[in-house]
N, C-alpha and C positions, 0 to 999 in steps of 0.2 A: 561890689564890695572890695574885690582885689585891686581895682584902680584907685579907690579911695585910700587903701592901705599904703600904696606906693608913694603917695604924695604927703602922707602924714610924716611928721618929724620922727626920727629914729627913737627918741625917748618915748613917744606915745605908742610906738609899735612894740616896745620892749615887753610890756606885760602880755600882749597878745601872742608874741613869739614864744615867750616862756610858757604860756598856757598850752600852745600846740606841742612844744617840746615835751612838757610834762604829760600831756595826753598820749602822745606817741609812746613815751616811756612806760606809761601805765599799761598800754596794750601789749608792749613787749614783755613786761613783767607778768601780765596775766597769761600770755602765751607760754612763757617759761614755766609758770606755776602749773598750767594745764599739762605741759610735757612732763613735769616732775611727777604729777599725779598719775599719768599714764605709765611712767616708768616704774612706779611703785606697785602697779597691778601685777598679778601673777603672769607668768610668761605666756600661758595659753590665751589670756585676754589680750595681751599685747599683739600676739600673732593674729588673733581674730580681727582686731581693729585694723591691723596692717592689710589683712585680706580684703576687708570691705573697702578700705581706702584705695587699694589697687583696682578693684572692680569699678569704683566710682571714677577714678582717674581715667581708666580705659574708656568708660562710657562718655565722659566729658570730651575726651580727645576725639572720639567718633563723631560726636555732635559738632564740635568745632571744625573737623575735616569736611563734614557735609555742608556746613554753612559757607566755607571758603572754597569749596569745589576741589579740594585736594584729597588724596588718599590718606588714610590714617598714618601710614609709614612716612609720607612726605611731611605731613603736618606736624609730626612729633619726632622727627629724626634725632635731634639732640637728646630729648628725653628718653627715647628708646635706646640710644647708644649708652647713655648713663646707666639705665636700668639693667641692660644686658651685662655691662661691665661689673656693676656691683653684684648682680645675681650670680655671675660666673665666679666671682671671688668667694661668695658665701658657699656656693655649690662645691667649689674646689676645696674649701676649708673643711666641709663635712666629709668629702671623699678622702682628704688627707688624713683624717683622724680614724677612719674606719679600721684599717689593718692594725695600727698601733693599739686600738681599743679592743679589737676582737681577740688578738693573740693572747695578751696577758689575762684578759677576762675569761676566756675559755680554759686556759692553762690553770688559773687559780681555782676555777670551778671544778675542773677535772681532778686536781690534786686532792680535793676533799671527797669527790664522788668515787674516785678510784679506790679509796680506802673504805668506802661506805658499802656495806653489804647489800644496801638497797639500790645500788647503781643500776642493775639490770631492770629493776622495776620502774625506775624513773625513765630510762630509755624507752621501755615498752609503752609507758603512758604517753610519752611525747610523740612517738611514732603513731600510736593509735589515734591520738587527737588530730594530728596533721592529716592523716588519711581520711578520717571520718568527716572532718569539716570541709576538706577539699571535695569529697564525693558529694556531700550535701549541697555545696555551692554549685557544682556543675549540674546536678539534677535540677536545682532551682532555676538556673539559667535555661536549661532545656525546656522545662515546663512553661516558663514565661514567654520564651520566643515562639513556642508552638501555640500558645494561647493568643498572643497579640498578632503574630504573623506579620511583622513589619515588611518582609520581603515580598508579600503578595500584592503586587501592583499590576496595572494594565501592561500588556505586552510591549507597547511603544515605549513606556517609561522604563521598563526593565532593559530593553535593548539600548536605550540612550544612556542609562547609567552604567551598564556593562561596557559599552563602547568607550565611555569616559575613563573607566577603570583601566582600559588597555594601555593608556598613556601614562600610567603611574610608574615611571621609571625611577622615581626618587628612592624607592625602597628595594628595588630588585637586586641591587648589589648586596643587600643584607641577607637575602634568602636564596641567592643563586646557587644551584646545585644541592640544595637541602632536600633530604628525603627522610622517610620514617626511620631509616637506620641510624640517623644522627642522634637518636635517643640514647644509643649505646655510648656516645661520646661523654655522657654524664659521668659514667664510671671511669673513663679515661681521665677526665678533668678532676675526679676525686683524688687521684694519685698523681700529682704533678711531677715531672722529671726534675724540676728545679723549683723548690718552694719559694726561693727568693724572687724568681721571675714571676711566679703566681701572685706573690704579695704585692708586686708593683702593678697588678692589673685587677681592678675592682670587679671585672667580669669573671675572674677566676677564683672567687672567694671560697668555692666549695673545696678546692685543694688546700687552701690555707686553714679552713675550719677543720678538715680531716686531719691534717698534720698536727694542729694544736690539740685536738682531742687525744690523739695518740701520745703526743709529748707530755701532756698533763697527766694522762693515765699512768704512764710508765714512771713518772716522777714519784707517784705514790708507791711504786714498787722498790724504790731505793731504800737503803738503810736510813734510819731516822736522822742521823747526823747530816747526811747529804740532802735529805728532804727539807730540813729546816733552812739550809742555805738557799736552796731553790725557792722555797716559800717566801722568804724575806726578799729575795731578789725580784720575783715576779709581782709580789704585792706592792713593793715600792714603785715599780714601773706603773702598775695599774693606778696607784694614787696620783702620780704625776699626770698620767693621761686623762684621768677623771677631772682634774683641775683644769687641764687644757680644754677638755670637752665643755665644762661649765662656762669657760670664757667664750668659746665659739657660739654656744647656744644663746648667750646674751644678745648676739647680733641677729638672732633668728627673725624678729619682726621686720628689720630692714631688709634682710635677705628675701623674706617671703614677698614683701611689697615689690622688690626689684624683679623677682622671678615671675610673679603673677601678672604684673602690668603689661609686659610685652605680649603675653598670651592673649589677654583680653583685647589689646589693640590690634593684633594681627588677625584674630579669628572673628571677634565681635559676636553678636547674637545671630546675625544673618547667616553665618557659616553653618549654624546648626539646623536651619530650617529645611534644607533638602533631605536631611536624614533625621528629622525630628522624631519620627516614630521609633526608629532604631535607637536613637539616643535615649528616649523615654524608656524603652524596653530594657536597655542595659542598666539605667539608673534604678528602675523598679526592682530588677533582680538583685542588684547590689544592695539596695535598701532593705529588701526582705532578708537577705543574709545578715546584714549589719544590725537591723533593728528588730528582727524576729528570731532568727536562728541562734545567733551568738548570745543575745540576752537570755534566751531560754536555757541555753547551756550554762550560763553564769548562775541563773536562778536554781538550776538543778543541783548545783554545788553550794547553794545558799550564799551566793555573792550578789551584791547590789549592782545592777547594770548602770544605774545613774552615777553612783560613786566611781565606778570603773571608767566610765566615759569622761567624767570630769578629771580624773587622775591622769588619764592618758591623752588628754586633748592636745598638749604640745606636740606629741609624737604624731598624732593623726593630722594635724594642720601642717606640720613640717613635711610629712609624707605627701600630702596633697600638693604642696608647692614645689617639691623637688621631683615628684613622680619616681622616686627611687627608694625602695625599702632598705637597700644596703646603705645608702648615704644617710638615711634617717636613723640607722641603728644606734648611734651615740645618744640621740634624744630619747629613743625608745627605752634603752637600758636605764637612763636616768629616771624617766617617768615611772617605769615599772618597779625599780628598786626603791626610790625615794617616796613616791606618792602612793603606789599600790602596796608596797611593803614586801615584795617577793625577795627572798634571800638571794644573795649573789650565787650561791652554789646551784640554784635552779635557773635563775635568769641568765647567767653566763653560759649555761648549756642550751636552754630552749630558744632564746632569742636570736643569737647569731645563726643557729641552725635554721630557725624559722625564716629569717631574712633571706635565706637561700632556697629552701625547699618548700616552705609553707606559703603557697600562692593562691589562696581561695579566690580572691577577686580576679586574678589573671586567668585561672582555669575557667571560671564562670564566663569571663569575657571571650575567651577563645571559643568556647562552645556556642555562645550566642552569635558571634561573627560568622562562624562556619555554617550554622543552620540558616542564618539570615541570607548569606550568599547562595546557599543551596535553594532557598525559596525563590530567589530571582531566577535561577536556572529552571526551577520547577514551573514557573510561568511560561518559559520558552519550550516546555515539553519534557524536560528531565524529571526524574522522580527520585525522592530520597526515602528509602525504606526505614523501617524501625531498626533493622539490624545495622544500617549505616549510622543512624543516630546514636545507637549504643556504642558503636565504634568511636564516634566523635567524643562521647562522654569519656570513654577509657583513655583515648589519646590526649584529650584536654587535661585530664588529671595527671597523666604521666609526663607530658611535655612541660607542664607548668612547673614541675619539680626542677627541671634543668634550665629554666629561664633565668638568666642573670638578673640580679636586682637592680637593673638600670633602665632608664626611660625607653619605652617602645621596643624592648627586647622581645616581647611576645609576638611581634610580627613574624619572627623566625619560626616560632612554634605554630602559629596559624598557617604559615606556608607549608609546614610539614604535614599538618592535618589535612589541608586542602588537597595536597598531592596524594595522600593516603586514601582519600575517599573519591578520587577521580575528578576533582574540580580544578580549573586552571589557577595557578599560583597568582597570576597578576590580578585576579578578581578581588584580592584584598585591598586594592586601591580604592574600592568603593568607600571604605570607612576611614580613609586617611584624613579626611577633612575634620572629623571629630575625634580622631584617635588620641590626640594630645590631651584634650580635656578629659576624656574617659580614662586615659592612662593615669591621670592624677587621682581620679575617683577610685579606680580599682586598686591603686597602690595604698590608699588610705585603708581600704578593706583588708588588704594583705597584712598591714601593720596592726590593725585592730584585732584580727584573728590571732596574730602572734602574741599580743598582750593578753588576750583572753586565755590563750593556751597556757601561758606562764602562770596566770592567776589561778586557773583551774587546777593545774598540776601542783602548785604550791599548796592550795587548799586541801587537795587529796592527800598531801604529805603531812597534814596537820598544822600548817602554818596559819597564824592569825594575820589577816590582811586589812587594809584601809584603817590602820590605827592612827591615832593622833600623832603628830610629829614628835611631841615630847615623849610619848610612850615608846615610839619606835626607837628614838635615840637611847632611851633608858635600856631597852631590851638589847640594843646593839652592843652596849657596854657590858 
């Protein structure tokens, strides 16, 4: 057919050429229409589509690498480099907006709370919720890991895996010299010697939050004239930062695709197989906390779990892709305030604090990892008593409070707990192969718990939640 076309006169080929051009143009237009339809979807659907596309791309690259005999990294080097570049840009943009959003948000919230006679009650409710859900999460992890017992393997397998863990030097610099006493450093970080220095380090958010809480509270103690000046100043800053946050969040689907694709390409499904039972144990425990415990708490306060999950989906998916509750905070605040309907005076107090101290998923994971490692050593003759397990529960709850809201920071806390119960620190290398994926999962649980806490506390304060957008705007006026 192509050879016949080449010898036909140009005039006779014209119609066919025009046909192909129009056909290609039609495909381009259809593709553009499809993209426009996708862009009109709500942000959480866009992020979900990006997540599935990232998984699909990773799997296709794995298949292509196997066919050509290359490693996935070699086969997709340009694609990986592009994704990591774009993903880092998005991740940096989220981190860039964290402190500028936290400071005015907390100060504005505290200005109202400081003058509110119910301030102490709100603080007590927040603290009670965080401690209660954290304790429930750790106990859930303890029960599931003892029920499934993923570390109970034959002696040869235990020795081989533990020997492999001895070579895990990649994380030792993060935990070198850490002991149980480092828990006290939480209080040191709460009062930074230089708040500007703490503001430039997303790992020191506790100091920024504490300073902002005090600053906002004492603004409420100023004479009314000065209060109004401060209120207008900080509210105007918050409005600008909110607009900037909205702009960054529009790029979330692209950022999620770029962040997830390299993870799938580098780990693949095969990386999970050696620790499949441990992987399932953690996911099951996280699932029980996310889909049983927290929904029951929502129902207890007459809130709809399904509505809440839909409203907070963008924050949960962003948390999954970034593995950072602190970096997800801008998305979390927007979802909780605009979709759930929690007032700023409550969200600006509970959510920034929760992103630093409320780590249900992290506490659960720490407990499961330590007991899992202890089970390996149990096969080799060591024993783990009930008292030791209760110590693990307490330490997991306490150390999770001080874990910075950044990826894989829980490795430090796990090292502290291992040292406290007499297990070698380097044994944490056992779980490194699946830590990144589980880090993404537990961060989503952390953020989910934060959003549930904000909704429950708002409901207990008599607020109406999950209203229609028009009604919410009308009430806001």
